[in-house]
N, C-alpha and C positions, 0 to 999 in steps of 0.2 A: 526528574521522572515523567516520562509521556504517555498518557493514559489515554487509552479507548474506550470510548462508550461498547459495550457487549450488549451482549444477550442478556434480557432482562434477571434480575437476579443474581447475575456473576458479577466475580469481581471482575476489576478494571486489568485488562491487559496490555500491559508495558512490551516496548519491543525486546525488552529484557528475558519476561518472560513466556514468549514467542520463540526465543533461539533456542530456548532452552530445552521449550516441547518439541519443535525441531528437531534438535541435536538428538535431545532423548526418541526420537523416532528414527532417526537415522543410522545412529551409535548401537542398535537392534538389530545392525544388519553385516552381513563379512565385508557386502563389495562399499560400504562406507557411503560419502559421499563424491558426487559425480568430479571428475577432473575439471578445470576449472572453463578449460574450452566450450566440453561440451554446457557446463550450466550459461557461459553466453550465449550457443543455441538456445538453452532453453526457455531462456530471460528473452529472446528475438522472438521465439515463439510468440510465448503469451501475451508481450504486446504486439502482435499479429489477433491474434484470438480479442482483444479490448477492440482495439480497431474492427472487428469484424462486430463487434457486437453495436459499439456506438455506434456505423454503417447500420446496419438494422433496425436502431432507435429510431434514425434521423432522415430514414424514408427508402431507404436501397433495398430492397427487396430481396429476401432468402430465394437466396435457389432451391426449387423444389424438394420439400424432404430435409431443408435446413433448418434446424431450428433458429431464432433469432437470438439466442444464447443470456447469459447470465452474466453481468457487469460485475456486480458482485463478487460473484464464482472466481469470474478472470481475474478479475484483480488480487483477491487473494490469493489463486495460482501465482502470479506475478508477486508477490508478496511472499506466499513460500520461496519458492528458487532465490529470490536474494536475501534471504535467511541462510540459506544453503550455502551462498556462494560468499557470506559474510561469515559463520560461520568459519567455513574451510578455512579460509583467510584467515585469522583469526579475529573480528573486524568486532567493534562495540557498534550498532547500529545506531543506540539509543545518541550515543558521545557524539557519532554522524553525524547523526537526527539534530541535535542540537546547534553545530556546529553549523551544519547549513541555514539553521531557523534565522539563527543571531547574524548571519552573511547575508542575505536579505532583507533581514528586519532594516538592518542599518542600509544597504548598499539600496535596498529600494523603497524606503520610507517619505522618501517625496518622489516617488515615477512617476506613481496615480492622481488622480483625482478624490478624492479623502470624500465619506458620505460626510453627509447634514447630522450632526448629532442627533439624535431623538429627541423630540421634547418631555420633555414629563409633563406626564396626564396631572390637570386641572380639578379640581373639587371644589364643586359648587356647592355651595350649604347652604 
């Protein structure tokens, strides 16, 4: 099970719990989920907003009256749309994430230089 550290004192959030929460929200409306191509456009929009915030945080001056932005919220917006798309398609992001991690952990295990193990602290007594 993939867990996220969340707000202090709250239960850890899993992809499955997030998926159910998104579905409960969307299911209360007649319109339901957006069509897949509209969700793809929303994904693209959210990625653009993430890029704008990162640019602002790394030297690009916002336009007059434009906020620097909130990267955490923009990433969460992207996650919401991803969960909507996965729900609408009947996909399980938890399973997909585990499959993706197995792929990169195997494929990229020796791709980069590993950090040296941290030395254990010594006790002088």
